[in-house]
C-alpha positions as a Python dict, from the first residue, in 0.01 Angstrom:
ca = {
    (1, 'M'): (0, 0, 0),
    (2, 'R'): (-121, -355, 22),
    (3, 'H'): (-263, -506, -298),
    (4, 'Y'): (-572, -723, -320),
    (5, 'R'): (-651, -932, -619),
    (6, 'F'): (-1020, -982, -672),
    (7, 'V'): (-1162, -1301, -820),
    (8, 'V'): (-1511, -1300, -960),
    (9, 'H'): (-1728, -1609, -926),
    (10, 'F'): (-2065, -1637, -1101),
    (11, 'N'): (-2346, -1841, -952),
    (12, 'K'): (-2470, -2129, -1160),
    (13, 'H'): (-2833, -2029, -1127),
    (14, 'N'): (-2997, -1737, -1302),
    (15, 'M'): (-3013, -1421, -1095),
    (16, 'S'): (-3317, -1200, -1100),
    (17, 'F'): (-3301, -831, -1017),
    (18, 'R'): (-3453, -907, -676),
    (19, 'N'): (-3162, -1141, -607),
    (20, 'A'): (-2914, -882, -733),
    (21, 'I'): (-2973, -661, -431),
    (22, 'K'): (-2838, -934, -206),
    (23, 'P'): (-2465, -916, -115),
    (24, 'Q'): (-2248, -1076, -384),
    (25, 'Y'): (-1943, -1125, -157),
    (26, 'L'): (-1699, -1021, -425),
    (27, 'A'): (-1463, -843, -185),
    (28, 'P'): (-1228, -983, 78),
    (29, 'D'): (-1385, -1000, 424),
    (30, 'R'): (-1140, -745, 563),
    (31, 'L'): (-1276, -485, 318),
    (32, 'K'): (-1640, -533, 419),
    (33, 'P'): (-1767, -282, 675),
    (34, 'G'): (-1920, -435, 983),
    (35, 'T'): (-2286, -404, 1066),
    (36, 'G'): (-2360, -56, 1194),
    (37, 'T'): (-2033, 91, 1066),
    (38, 'P'): (-2084, 460, 974),
    (39, 'I'): (-2040, 528, 604),
    (40, 'L'): (-1934, 891, 650),
    (41, 'R'): (-1631, 984, 854),
    (42, 'A'): (-1702, 1203, 1154),
    (43, 'S'): (-1486, 1479, 1007),
    (44, 'V'): (-1697, 1484, 691),
    (45, 'E'): (-2021, 1506, 888),
    (46, 'A'): (-1887, 1777, 1119),
    (47, 'N'): (-1724, 2006, 863),
    (48, 'R'): (-2012, 2125, 648),
    (49, 'V'): (-1952, 2383, 377),
    (50, 'T'): (-2193, 2594, 179),
    (51, 'D'): (-1991, 2567, -142),
    (52, 'L'): (-1858, 2223, -233),
    (53, 'C'): (-1578, 2374, -438),
    (54, 'T'): (-1435, 2601, -164),
    (55, 'A'): (-1262, 2325, 30),
    (56, 'A'): (-897, 2269, -53),
    (57, 'A'): (-848, 1956, -261),
    (58, 'A'): (-577, 1709, -174),
    (59, 'P'): (-276, 1745, -408),
    (60, 'N'): (-313, 1388, -530),
    (61, 'G'): (-690, 1358, -484),
    (62, 'A'): (-764, 1256, -841),
    (63, 'R'): (-479, 1007, -838),
    (64, 'E'): (-603, 844, -520),
    (65, 'R'): (-955, 810, -659),
    (66, 'I'): (-817, 657, -977),
    (67, 'L'): (-622, 399, -776),
    (68, 'V'): (-930, 317, -566),
    (69, 'W'): (-1132, 267, -886),
    (70, 'L'): (-868, 35, -1030),
    (71, 'A'): (-842, -157, -702),
    (72, 'D'): (-1216, -215, -718),
    (73, 'G'): (-1146, -424, -1027),
    (74, 'A'): (-1448, -539, -1225),
    (75, 'R'): (-1692, -544, -934),
    (76, 'E'): (-1913, -262, -1063),
    (77, 'V'): (-1941, -429, -1403),
    (78, 'T'): (-2011, -762, -1233),
    (79, 'W'): (-2284, -613, -1015),
    (80, 'A'): (-2457, -452, -1312),
    (81, 'L'): (-2430, -765, -1526),
    (82, 'C'): (-2553, -994, -1249),
    (83, 'S'): (-2860, -776, -1206),
    (84, 'L'): (-2989, -941, -1522),
    (85, 'P'): (-3083, -1308, -1557),
    (86, 'R'): (-2800, -1487, -1731),
    (87, 'E'): (-3015, -1576, -2032),
    (88, 'R'): (-3049, -1204, -2105),
    (89, 'W'): (-2679, -1120, -2094),
    (90, 'A'): (-2624, -1169, -2468),
    (91, 'E'): (-2984, -1114, -2582),
    (92, 'P'): (-3063, -783, -2753),
    (93, 'P'): (-3281, -582, -2515),
    (94, 'P'): (-3599, -400, -2615),
    (95, 'A'): (-3501, -150, -2882),
    (96, 'R'): (-3612, 146, -2675),
    (97, 'L'): (-3353, 65, -2409),
    (98, 'D'): (-3039, -16, -2606),
    (99, 'A'): (-2908, -174, -2923),
    (100, 'W'): (-2636, -374, -2747),
    (101, 'P'): (-2680, -666, -2507),
    (102, 'A'): (-2544, -607, -2159),
    (103, 'L'): (-2257, -852, -2204),
    (104, 'R'): (-2143, -669, -2516),
    (105, 'H'): (-2089, -356, -2310),
    (106, 'A'): (-1881, -552, -2058),
    (107, 'R'): (-1682, -713, -2339),
    (108, 'F'): (-1614, -377, -2502),
    (109, 'L'): (-1483, -235, -2175),
    (110, 'A'): (-1247, -531, -2139),
    (111, 'L'): (-1126, -494, -2499),
    (112, 'R'): (-1078, -119, -2467),
    (113, 'E'): (-876, -163, -2149),
    (114, 'M'): (-654, -424, -2310),
    (115, 'H'): (-609, -264, -2654),
    (116, 'L'): (-608, 106, -2561),
    (117, 'T'): (-579, 206, -2196),
    (118, 'L'): (-308, -32, -2073),
    (119, 'P'): (-81, 8, -2379),
    (120, 'T'): (-112, 388, -2358),
    (121, 'V'): (-16, 385, -1990),
    (122, 'R'): (279, 156, -2057),
    (123, 'H'): (393, 391, -2333),
    (124, 'A'): (359, 692, -2102),
    (125, 'L'): (578, 516, -1846),
    (126, 'G'): (842, 442, -2107),
    (127, 'E'): (786, 67, -2118),
    (128, 'V'): (695, 39, -2487),
    (129, 'P'): (784, 258, -2786),
    (130, 'A'): (521, 442, -2985),
    (131, 'D'): (557, 213, -3286),
    (132, 'A'): (467, -86, -3066),
    (133, 'L'): (128, 55, -2964),
    (134, 'P'): (-175, -131, -3101),
    (135, 'S'): (-363, 41, -3380),
    (136, 'P'): (-715, 169, -3303),
    (137, 'V'): (-823, -51, -3591),
    (138, 'E'): (-735, -357, -3382),
    (139, 'L'): (-985, -252, -3118),
    (140, 'E'): (-1253, -190, -3381),
    (141, 'Q'): (-1190, -530, -3539),
    (142, 'A'): (-1195, -708, -3204),
    (143, 'E'): (-1523, -543, -3109),
    (144, 'A'): (-1678, -616, -3450),
    (145, 'A'): (-1605, -987, -3394),
    (146, 'W'): (-1880, -997, -3128),
    (147, 'D'): (-2068, -1326, -3132),
    (148, 'A'): (-2347, -1372, -2880),
    (149, 'A'): (-2308, -1750, -2848),
    (150, 'D'): (-1932, -1732, -2796),
    (151, 'A'): (-1962, -1441, -2554),
    (152, 'I'): (-2212, -1611, -2324),
    (153, 'E'): (-1981, -1913, -2302),
    (154, 'S'): (-1686, -1692, -2205),
    (155, 'A'): (-1866, -1440, -1982),
    (156, 'E'): (-1655, -1526, -1677),
    (157, 'A'): (-1333, -1493, -1879),
    (158, 'I'): (-1445, -1153, -2013),
    (159, 'V'): (-1503, -1005, -1667),
    (160, 'R'): (-1199, -1180, -1521),
    (161, 'G'): (-985, -1035, -1799),
    (162, 'L'): (-1111, -686, -1722),
    (163, 'G'): (-1024, -732, -1355),
    (164, 'E'): (-676, -862, -1435),
    (165, 'T'): (-604, -568, -1663),
    (166, 'R'): (-723, -332, -1390),
    (167, 'F'): (-483, -495, -1144),
    (168, 'E'): (-195, -457, -1390),
    (169, 'L'): (-282, -89, -1437),
    (170, 'L'): (-300, -42, -1061),
    (171, 'Q'): (47, -189, -1010),
    (172, 'R'): (202, 38, -1273),
    (173, 'L'): (26, 360, -1174),
    (174, 'E'): (80, 309, -803),
    (175, 'A'): (454, 273, -860),
    (176, 'A'): (475, 560, -1110),
    (177, 'P'): (671, 864, -987),
    (178, 'D'): (508, 1206, -962),
    (179, 'E'): (697, 1318, -1270),
    (180, 'A'): (526, 1048, -1480),
    (181, 'W'): (185, 1173, -1369),
    (182, 'E'): (268, 1535, -1442),
    (183, 'R'): (436, 1525, -1782),
    (184, 'P'): (224, 1544, -2101),
    (185, 'L'): (163, 1215, -2274),
    (186, 'P'): (372, 1183, -2591),
    (187, 'G'): (169, 1199, -2908),
    (188, 'A'): (-154, 1285, -2726),
    (189, 'S'): (-99, 1647, -2626),
    (190, 'D'): (-56, 1993, -2772),
    (191, 'V'): (76, 2311, -2616),
    (192, 'M'): (-267, 2446, -2528),
    (193, 'N'): (-427, 2121, -2411),
    (194, 'P'): (-175, 1885, -2253),
    (195, 'V'): (-297, 1533, -2177),
    (196, 'Q'): (-158, 1374, -1864),
    (197, 'L'): (-203, 1038, -1697),
    (198, 'D'): (-476, 1157, -1464),
    (199, 'W'): (-679, 1294, -1757),
    (200, 'L'): (-633, 969, -1950),
    (201, 'M'): (-754, 758, -1659),
    (202, 'L'): (-1043, 989, -1571),
    (203, 'H'): (-1152, 977, -1935),
    (204, 'A'): (-1141, 597, -1919),
    (205, 'R'): (-1354, 612, -1605),
    (206, 'Q'): (-1606, 844, -1770),
    (207, 'H'): (-1626, 607, -2068),
    (208, 'E'): (-1685, 311, -1838),
    (209, 'L'): (-1966, 494, -1657),
    (210, 'E'): (-2144, 543, -1989),
    (211, 'H'): (-2140, 169, -2053),
    (212, 'L'): (-2237, 93, -1693),
    (213, 'A'): (-2534, 328, -1731),
    (214, 'A'): (-2638, 138, -2042),
    (215, 'I'): (-2623, -198, -1859),
    (216, 'W'): (-2820, -63, -1564),
    (217, 'R'): (-3082, 89, -1796),
    (218, 'V'): (-3137, -254, -1948),
    (219, 'A'): (-3138, -429, -1609),
    (220, 'L'): (-3383, -187, -1449),
    (221, 'H'): (-3629, -134, -1733),
    (222, 'W'): (-3632, -452, -1943),
    (223, 'D'): (-3960, -574, -1794),
    (224, 'R'): (-4109, -226, -1775),
    (225, 'V'): (-4106, -122, -2140),
    (226, 'L'): (-4432, -127, -2330),
    (227, 'P'): (-4503, -441, -2536),
    (228, 'A'): (-4511, -221, -2846),
    (229, 'D'): (-4145, -136, -2791),
    (230, 'V'): (-4053, -504, -2801),
    (231, 'S'): (-4270, -587, -3101),
    (232, 'A'): (-4123, -294, -3292),
    (233, 'R'): (-3805, -492, -3341),
    (234, 'S'): (-3786, -705, -3652),
    (235, 'G'): (-3899, -1063, -3623),
    (236, 'D'): (-3568, -1199, -3747),
    (237, 'E'): (-3373, -1009, -3482),
    (238, 'R'): (-3614, -1112, -3208),
    (239, 'M'): (-3599, -1480, -3302),
    (240, 'A'): (-3230, -1509, -3381),
    (241, 'G'): (-3114, -1302, -3086),
    (242, 'L'): (-2838, -1142, -3291),
    (243, 'A'): (-2680, -814, -3187),
    (244, 'L'): (-2698, -513, -3416),
    (245, 'H'): (-2400, -416, -3628),
    (246, 'P'): (-2131, -223, -3435),
    (247, 'A'): (-2174, 74, -3669),
    (248, 'D'): (-2522, 122, -3530),
    (249, 'R'): (-2370, 210, -3193),
    (250, 'L'): (-2048, 375, -3308),
    (251, 'E'): (-2146, 724, -3195),
    (252, 'E'): (-2285, 612, -2860),
    (253, 'S'): (-2011, 372, -2753),
    (254, 'H'): (-1690, 535, -2872),
}
């Protein structure tokens, strides 16, 4: 399989939601479908079933989807983030929408990938011993160090770091033998509920979708909330533009 490394470039100007629907050209030209190219394969359109779950699944279907997701890099996060004007990336949104700024969600995904997902995969593949794995406390401390001013200055580095970690995961998982995918992860399984690599990566994907949904909720509805929702926030928070304490979002984001 040929590898593509994706590089994210941010425009200098602010991007409104109207501009966000325009192509961002984040993928290599060879991956862009031509004008008029059918999205569905002919076989998919021809073979209709009444029950979606009756068709036989490919043996490595989940694995292939995981690799496609990783190959996509940080483009979904970039698209969601760029659907907001840059000045709103680190600004707390109206309280009714979310307690975290959009960029904080992107930063958390990058931190989680670096401190949790990648080390766990490397451990599962026998690259690092269990005692060398980062502590969950390290992730909590890194997330708690959120600073809006610093984050907005390093937005490109945050998203680029997420994409680079994804590429590293892709390289390792693509080369992993079937046996590595099938054996229970050490220290994360029990007899009744074994945890394997595909479960770990699908769980990471599910977690990312939750944060993507939060970013899109802010991007789509910021200008549509009632003025009372905005004024309900404290004056100090509205003026200073400071994010809420991580504990306020602990249940929602972890």
